[in-house]
C-alpha positions as CSV (number, residue, x, y, z in Angstrom):
1,X,66.0,160.4,-169.9
2,X,69.8,160.4,-170.6
3,X,70.7,159.6,-174.2
4,X,73.9,157.8,-174.8
5,X,75.9,157.7,-178.0
6,X,78.4,154.8,-178.6
7,X,81.6,155.8,-180.3
8,X,83.0,152.4,-181.5
9,X,81.0,149.4,-182.7
10,X,82.9,147.3,-180.3
11,X,82.6,143.8,-178.8
12,X,82.4,145.1,-175.2
13,X,79.6,147.4,-176.3
14,X,77.8,144.5,-177.9
15,X,78.3,142.0,-175.1
16,X,78.0,144.3,-172.1
17,X,77.5,148.0,-172.3
18,X,74.5,148.4,-174.7
19,X,72.5,146.1,-172.4
20,X,73.8,147.8,-169.3
21,X,72.7,151.2,-170.5
22,X,69.3,149.9,-171.7
23,X,68.7,148.3,-168.2
24,X,68.6,151.8,-166.6
25,X,65.2,153.4,-166.2
26,X,66.7,156.8,-166.9
27,X,68.9,156.0,-170.0
28,X,68.9,154.7,-173.5
29,X,71.4,154.1,-176.3
30,X,70.3,156.6,-179.0
31,X,73.1,156.4,-181.5
32,X,76.3,154.7,-182.6
33,X,79.2,155.7,-184.8
34,X,82.3,153.8,-185.8
35,X,85.2,153.8,-188.2
36,X,83.3,151.7,-190.7
37,X,79.8,153.1,-191.5
38,X,78.5,149.8,-192.8
39,X,79.6,148.0,-189.6
40,X,77.9,150.8,-187.6
41,X,74.7,150.3,-189.5
42,X,74.7,146.6,-188.9
43,X,75.5,147.1,-185.3
44,X,72.6,149.5,-184.8
45,X,70.2,147.1,-186.5
46,X,71.3,144.1,-184.4
47,X,71.2,146.0,-181.1
48,X,68.0,148.0,-181.8
49,X,69.8,151.4,-181.8
50,X,67.8,154.1,-183.5
51,X,70.6,156.0,-185.3
52,X,73.9,155.0,-186.9
53,X,76.1,158.0,-187.7
54,X,78.6,157.7,-190.6
55,X,81.1,159.8,-188.7
56,X,82.0,160.5,-185.1
57,X,81.6,164.2,-185.7
58,X,78.0,163.7,-186.7
59,X,77.3,161.8,-183.5
60,X,78.9,164.6,-181.4
61,X,76.9,167.2,-183.3
62,X,73.7,165.4,-182.5
63,X,71.8,167.6,-179.9
64,X,69.9,164.6,-178.6
65,X,73.1,162.9,-177.2
66,X,74.0,163.7,-173.6
67,X,76.7,161.1,-172.9
68,X,79.2,159.2,-175.1
69,X,80.7,155.8,-174.3
70,X,84.1,155.5,-176.1
71,X,85.3,152.0,-176.9
72,X,87.4,152.5,-180.0
73,X,90.9,151.1,-180.1
74,X,93.2,152.6,-177.5
75,X,95.1,155.1,-179.7
76,X,91.8,156.9,-180.5
77,X,90.5,157.4,-176.9
78,X,92.2,160.8,-176.4
79,X,91.1,162.4,-179.7
80,X,87.5,161.2,-179.3
81,X,87.3,162.4,-175.6
82,X,88.7,165.8,-176.5
83,X,86.2,166.2,-179.3
84,X,83.4,165.1,-177.0
85,X,84.4,167.6,-174.4
86,X,84.3,170.4,-177.0
87,X,80.8,169.2,-178.0
88,X,79.7,169.4,-174.3
89,X,79.1,165.6,-174.0
90,X,79.8,163.7,-170.8
91,X,82.3,160.8,-171.4
92,X,82.7,157.3,-170.1
93,X,85.9,156.0,-171.8
94,X,87.3,152.6,-171.9
95,X,90.7,151.9,-170.3
96,X,93.4,152.9,-170.8
97,X,92.4,156.5,-171.2
98,X,95.3,157.1,-173.7
99,X,98.7,155.8,-174.7
100,X,100.6,158.6,-172.9
101,X,100.0,160.0,-169.4
102,X,100.3,163.5,-170.9
103,X,97.3,162.8,-173.2
104,X,95.3,161.3,-170.3
105,X,95.9,164.5,-168.3
106,X,94.8,166.6,-171.2
107,X,91.5,164.6,-171.4
108,X,90.8,165.2,-167.7
109,X,91.6,168.9,-168.1
110,X,89.4,169.3,-171.2
111,X,86.4,167.7,-169.5
112,X,86.9,169.8,-166.4
113,X,87.1,173.0,-168.5
114,X,83.9,172.0,-170.4
115,X,82.0,171.1,-167.2
116,X,81.3,167.5,-168.3
117,X,81.9,164.3,-166.3
118,X,84.7,162.0,-167.4
119,X,84.8,158.4,-166.1
120,X,87.1,155.5,-166.8
121,X,85.3,152.2,-167.4
122,X,87.3,150.2,-164.8
123,X,84.5,147.7,-164.4
124,X,86.2,145.7,-161.6
125,X,85.6,148.4,-159.1
126,X,81.9,147.6,-159.4
127,X,82.3,143.9,-158.4
128,X,80.8,142.9,-155.0
129,X,83.9,140.9,-154.3
130,X,86.3,143.9,-154.6
131,X,84.0,146.2,-152.8
132,X,83.7,143.8,-149.9
133,X,87.5,143.4,-149.7
134,X,88.0,147.1,-149.7
135,X,85.5,147.6,-146.9
136,X,87.0,144.8,-144.8
137,X,90.5,146.3,-145.2
138,X,89.3,149.8,-144.3
139,X,87.6,148.4,-141.2
140,X,90.8,146.8,-140.0
141,X,89.7,143.2,-140.4
142,X,93.2,142.1,-141.5
143,X,95.2,144.8,-139.8
144,X,97.9,146.5,-141.8
145,X,98.1,145.2,-145.3
146,X,101.6,143.8,-146.0
147,X,101.3,142.0,-149.4
148,X,98.8,141.4,-152.2
149,X,98.7,139.0,-155.1
150,X,96.7,139.3,-158.3
151,X,96.4,136.4,-160.7
152,X,94.8,137.7,-163.8
153,X,96.2,135.3,-166.4
154,X,93.5,134.1,-168.8
155,X,93.0,132.8,-172.3
156,X,92.1,135.7,-174.7
157,X,89.1,134.5,-176.6
158,X,89.6,134.1,-180.4
159,X,87.2,136.9,-181.3
160,X,89.3,139.4,-179.2
161,X,92.6,138.5,-180.7
162,X,92.8,141.2,-183.4
163,X,94.5,144.5,-182.6
164,X,95.3,143.4,-179.0
165,X,97.9,140.9,-180.2
166,X,99.2,142.4,-183.5
167,X,99.0,146.2,-183.4
168,X,101.4,147.9,-181.0
169,X,100.5,151.3,-182.4
170,X,96.9,150.8,-181.3
171,X,98.0,150.1,-177.7
172,X,97.9,146.3,-178.0
173,X,99.5,143.9,-175.5
174,X,98.6,142.5,-172.1
175,X,99.9,145.4,-170.0
176,X,97.5,148.0,-171.4
177,X,94.7,145.4,-171.6
178,X,95.0,143.7,-168.2
179,X,97.7,145.1,-166.0
180,X,96.0,148.5,-166.2
181,X,93.0,146.8,-164.6
182,X,95.1,145.2,-161.9
183,X,96.6,148.7,-161.1
184,X,93.2,150.3,-160.6
185,X,91.7,147.4,-158.6
186,X,94.7,147.3,-156.3
187,X,94.5,151.0,-155.7
188,X,90.8,150.7,-155.1
189,X,90.9,147.7,-152.7
190,X,94.0,148.9,-150.8
191,X,93.1,152.5,-150.7
192,X,96.7,153.4,-151.4
193,X,98.9,154.7,-154.3
194,X,101.7,152.9,-156.2
195,X,105.1,154.4,-155.9
196,X,107.2,152.1,-158.2
197,X,106.9,149.0,-160.3
198,X,109.2,146.3,-161.5
199,X,108.2,143.8,-164.2
200,X,109.2,141.3,-166.8
201,X,107.2,140.4,-170.0
202,X,107.2,137.6,-172.5
203,X,105.7,136.6,-175.8
204,X,104.4,133.1,-175.2
205,X,102.8,132.3,-178.6
206,X,99.9,134.7,-179.1
207,X,101.5,138.1,-179.3
208,X,102.8,139.2,-182.7
209,X,104.8,142.2,-183.9
210,X,106.8,142.3,-180.6
211,X,103.7,142.6,-178.4
212,X,103.8,141.0,-175.0
213,X,101.2,138.5,-174.1
214,X,102.3,137.8,-170.5
215,X,103.6,139.9,-167.7
216,X,104.7,139.5,-164.1
217,X,105.8,142.1,-161.7
218,X,105.6,143.8,-158.3
219,X,104.1,147.1,-157.3
220,X,105.3,149.0,-154.2
221,X,102.7,151.1,-152.5
222,X,103.3,154.2,-150.4
223,X,102.5,152.4,-147.1
224,X,105.0,149.6,-147.9
225,X,102.6,147.0,-149.3
226,X,104.1,144.9,-152.0
227,X,101.7,143.6,-154.7
228,X,102.6,140.8,-157.1
229,X,100.7,140.5,-160.4
230,X,100.6,137.9,-163.2
231,X,98.8,138.8,-166.3
232,X,98.5,136.8,-169.5
233,X,96.5,136.1,-172.7
234,X,97.8,132.6,-172.8
235,X,96.6,130.8,-169.6
236,X,93.5,128.7,-170.3
237,X,93.1,126.4,-167.3
238,X,93.3,128.5,-164.1
239,X,90.9,130.6,-162.0
240,X,91.7,134.3,-161.4
241,X,92.4,135.5,-157.9
242,X,93.1,138.5,-155.7
243,X,94.7,138.1,-152.2
244,X,95.6,140.6,-149.5
245,X,97.7,139.5,-146.5
246,X,97.8,141.7,-143.4
247,X,99.2,141.7,-139.9
248,X,96.0,140.3,-138.4
249,X,94.5,138.2,-141.2
250,X,94.2,137.4,-145.0
251,X,91.6,137.9,-147.7
252,X,91.2,135.4,-150.5
253,X,89.2,136.4,-153.6
254,X,88.6,133.6,-156.1
255,X,87.3,133.9,-159.7
256,X,87.1,137.7,-159.1
257,X,89.1,139.3,-162.0
258,X,86.2,138.9,-164.5
259,X,83.5,140.7,-166.2
260,X,80.9,138.4,-164.8
261,X,79.1,139.0,-161.4
262,X,80.7,136.0,-159.7
263,X,83.4,134.9,-157.3
264,X,83.9,134.4,-153.6
265,X,85.8,136.1,-150.8
266,X,87.1,134.3,-147.7
267,X,88.5,136.0,-144.6
268,X,91.1,133.9,-142.7
269,X,92.3,135.0,-139.2
270,X,92.8,133.5,-135.7
271,X,93.0,130.1,-137.3
272,X,89.4,130.3,-138.7
273,X,87.9,130.9,-142.1
274,X,84.8,133.0,-142.8
275,X,83.0,133.1,-146.2
276,X,82.0,136.7,-146.7
277,X,78.4,137.2,-147.8
278,X,78.1,139.0,-151.2
279,X,75.3,140.5,-153.2
280,X,76.4,140.1,-156.8
281,X,75.1,142.4,-159.5
282,X,76.0,143.1,-163.1
283,X,79.2,145.2,-163.0
284,X,78.4,147.2,-166.0
285,X,74.9,148.0,-165.0
286,X,76.2,149.4,-161.7
287,X,78.9,151.4,-163.6
288,X,76.3,153.0,-165.8
289,X,73.9,153.6,-163.0
290,X,76.5,155.4,-161.0
291,X,77.8,157.3,-164.0
292,X,74.2,158.5,-164.7
293,X,74.1,159.7,-161.1
294,X,77.3,161.6,-161.6
295,X,75.9,163.3,-164.6
296,X,73.0,164.4,-162.4
297,X,75.4,165.8,-159.8
298,X,75.0,163.0,-157.3
299,X,78.7,162.2,-156.6
300,X,81.6,160.9,-158.8
301,X,81.5,158.0,-161.2
302,X,83.0,154.7,-159.9
303,X,86.3,155.4,-161.5
304,X,87.1,159.0,-162.4
305,X,89.3,160.5,-165.1
306,X,92.0,160.9,-162.4
307,X,91.7,157.2,-161.6
308,X,92.3,156.5,-165.3
309,X,95.4,158.7,-165.4
310,X,96.8,156.8,-162.4
311,X,96.1,153.3,-163.7
312,X,97.7,154.3,-167.0
313,X,100.8,155.7,-165.3
314,X,101.2,152.4,-163.4
315,X,100.8,150.3,-166.5
316,X,103.3,152.4,-168.5
317,X,105.8,152.1,-165.6
318,X,105.4,148.3,-165.7
319,X,106.1,148.4,-169.4
320,X,109.1,150.6,-169.0
321,X,110.4,148.4,-166.2
322,X,110.2,145.4,-168.4
323,X,112.0,147.1,-171.3
324,X,114.8,148.6,-169.2
325,X,115.2,145.9,-166.6
326,X,115.0,148.5,-163.8
327,X,112.3,149.5,-161.4
328,X,110.3,152.5,-162.5
329,X,108.9,155.2,-160.3
330,X,105.2,156.1,-161.0
331,X,104.6,159.7,-162.0
332,X,101.2,161.1,-162.7
C-alpha cells in the first residue's frame, strides 16, 4: 500500500485528487499539511484523512508517507519539492513546476539524485481524446501535421478567483494556469518540441494587479507546425477545442480541454468524417494509477519532471513575448 501525503489543502485536491488516490487498490491518502493548520484539520475531517500535520516539515518527517502530492500556490512548488526529495519522498507536483526554469531544473536534479520519482500533474495527457489524437497522428492518419489550434478560453469559477487573479508573486495569471497546459498537451499530441513563441495578453475585467486574464499566441514547432492558442479566464459561453490539420486530413477535438472525462474526436479526410471511438476514464485516476506504477519501477509517470520543465519554459516564453512584443525562443 502506497501512502500519499497532500501538501496543500487545495481545491483540486478536494475536488479531484483525494478521490483519485482513494480509488486505487494500492494507495491511500494518509496525511495532509497546509499553510493554515486549522484549515488542514478541517480538510482532513471532511475528506476522511487520518492525519493533519501542522507543518509541511512534520508531514515530510512522517515515515509512513511514501509519496507527496504538492498543490500549494505556484511560488511554493520548488521549495516543497526540494524538501520532499531530501526526505526521500516521491513527488507528484501540480503545474507549473516553478516560476523559473532554473528552479524547475533544480527540482528534477534533486529528485534524480535522491532516487525518487518526480511527476508533473498535467492531467490532460490522460484524456482519452488527446491519447487518441496522438495515436492517430503517429500512425499517419492525417499525414504531416501543418497547423494546430487550441481553444482553452473558459470562465474561471468564482471559488478559484483568489490568488490566480490578484497575486502575481504567487504565479497568478492565465499563462501559468492555462497556457502551460496547452504547451504540454500540444507537445504530447504532436510528439514534437516548441522552438519559439509569439503572444499577446490582455486584462479583460477579471485580472487584478497587472495580471493577464486572456492570452493569444502562436507556437512554432521544430518540424514546422504552427500552433495557435487562445486562453482566458473570461469566456463563459464557448466549448473548448483542439484541432490538428495535416497534409492528408484533419482532427477535431471538441470539449476536450477539461478536467472531466468527456469530449469527442472527429477525423476528416477524403471528403468524409469519422467519429473516433473513445473509452473515457477519470483523468486523475489514470494519472495516479500510472504514477503509482512509476514508483514501483513500471515505467515513467504520464508527465515527467522534464515534461514540466519544458511546459514551463514554453509558458514563460509566451509571457516574455507578450511583454516585449517580440517572438521568444524556448530554452530548457
